[in-house]
C-alpha positions in Angstrom: -334.6 59.2 -157.3 -337.4 61.1 -155.6 -336.8 62.3 -152.1 -339.0 60.8 -149.4 -340.6 63.9 -147.7 -342.9 63.8 -144.8 -345.0 67.0 -145.3 -346.5 68.2 -142.1 -348.9 71.2 -141.7 -349.2 72.4 -138.1 -351.1 75.7 -139.0 -354.3 76.9 -140.4 -353.8 79.2 -143.3 -355.8 80.7 -146.2 -352.7 81.1 -148.2 -351.7 78.2 -150.3 -348.7 76.1 -148.9 -346.3 74.3 -151.2 -347.6 70.9 -152.2 -345.9 67.6 -151.8 -345.0 67.7 -155.5 -343.5 71.2 -155.0 -341.3 70.0 -152.1 -340.2 66.9 -154.0 -339.2 69.0 -157.0 -337.2 71.6 -155.0 -335.5 69.1 -152.7 -335.0 66.8 -155.7 -333.1 69.5 -157.5 -330.8 69.8 -154.5 -330.2 66.1 -154.4 -329.5 66.1 -158.2 -326.5 68.3 -157.4 -325.4 65.8 -154.7 -325.6 62.4 -156.5 -323.6 60.6 -153.8 -326.0 61.6 -151.1 -327.9 58.6 -149.8 -329.9 60.3 -147.0 -333.1 61.0 -149.0 -335.7 61.1 -146.2 -336.7 64.3 -144.5 -339.6 66.2 -142.8 -340.8 69.6 -143.9 -343.1 71.0 -141.3 -345.1 74.3 -141.7 -345.3 76.0 -138.4 -346.7 79.0 -136.5 -344.7 82.0 -135.4 -345.0 80.8 -131.8 -343.5 77.4 -132.6 -340.8 79.0 -134.7 -339.9 81.4 -131.9 -339.7 78.5 -129.4 -337.5 76.4 -131.6 -335.3 79.4 -132.6 -334.9 80.3 -128.9 -334.2 76.8 -127.7 -331.9 75.7 -130.4 -330.2 78.9 -131.7 -330.6 81.3 -128.7 -332.6 83.8 -130.8 -335.9 84.7 -129.2 -337.9 85.5 -132.3 -339.6 83.6 -135.1 -337.6 83.0 -138.3 -338.3 81.8 -141.8 -336.7 78.3 -141.9 -334.9 76.2 -139.3 -332.8 73.2 -140.3 -332.3 70.2 -137.9 -329.8 67.7 -139.4 -330.4 64.1 -138.2 -327.3 62.8 -136.4 -327.1 59.1 -137.1 -326.0 57.1 -134.1 -322.5 55.5 -134.5 -322.7 52.1 -136.3 -326.1 52.7 -137.8 -326.9 53.6 -141.4 -330.2 55.4 -141.8 -331.5 57.4 -144.8 -332.7 60.3 -142.7 -331.3 63.7 -143.6 -333.2 65.8 -141.1 -336.1 68.2 -140.6 -337.0 71.6 -141.9 -339.4 73.8 -139.8 -340.8 76.6 -142.0 -342.7 79.5 -140.5 -345.3 80.3 -143.0 -346.2 83.7 -141.6 -342.6 84.8 -141.7 -342.1 83.6 -145.3 -345.3 85.4 -146.4 -344.2 88.6 -144.6 -340.7 88.4 -146.0 -341.9 87.9 -149.6 -344.2 90.9 -149.3 -341.4 93.1 -147.8 -338.9 92.0 -150.4 -341.5 92.4 -153.2 -341.1 88.8 -154.2 -343.7 86.4 -155.4 -344.5 83.9 -152.6 -344.2 81.2 -155.3 -340.5 82.3 -155.7 -339.7 82.8 -152.1 -340.9 79.4 -150.9 -338.6 77.4 -153.2 -335.7 79.5 -152.0 -336.5 78.8 -148.4 -336.8 75.0 -149.0 -333.6 74.9 -151.1 -331.8 77.0 -148.5 -332.9 74.8 -145.6 -332.1 71.6 -147.5 -328.6 72.9 -148.2 -328.2 73.5 -144.5 -329.2 69.9 -143.8 -326.4 68.8 -146.2 -323.8 70.9 -144.2 -323.7 74.1 -146.2 -323.5 77.3 -144.1 -323.2 81.0 -144.5 -321.3 82.0 -141.4 -318.1 83.0 -143.2 -318.0 84.9 -146.4 -316.5 82.1 -148.6 -319.1 79.6 -147.4 -321.9 82.1 -147.9 -320.7 82.8 -151.5 -320.6 79.1 -152.3 -324.1 78.5 -150.8 -325.7 81.5 -152.4 -324.2 80.6 -155.8 -325.7 77.1 -155.6 -329.1 78.6 -154.5 -329.1 80.9 -157.5 -328.2 78.1 -159.9 -330.9 75.8 -158.5 -333.6 78.5 -158.5 -332.7 79.4 -162.0 -333.6 75.8 -163.0 -337.2 76.8 -161.8 -337.0 80.1 -163.7 -336.7 82.0 -160.5 -334.4 85.0 -160.4 -331.6 85.8 -158.0 -333.0 85.9 -154.5 -330.1 88.0 -153.3 -330.4 90.8 -156.0 -331.3 94.2 -154.7 
């Protein structure tokens, strides 16, 4: 089943952003590994550094822009909705990171979308065991797109 993604672009950029088809493929790969997941609707919003910094400060207490923020939807008790949540991706940060890490932007973006979607599904990387599990799954999913290990030195 194809995920239902509301793609929002809140920036002007000369650099190509991922397409709707790109997002559906990357998120779809995550859902393929989670066949019991029924929440298939989400928003992916491409944002400015200013919006990223505001969201990161207000929701995470970190007063700086970041690559991707995940906002899981909390279904009210007694309701069943297919909403998974929202990803807010700061395009400028992703572009800067890709250049600094000497990665193709076309490889870094799938990583950011997959990483953020896994967060929406409850994965985390706070403790070492959870980080290893999440990173292993990211490597596996990215390999399906012929993208190398994003954590390799």
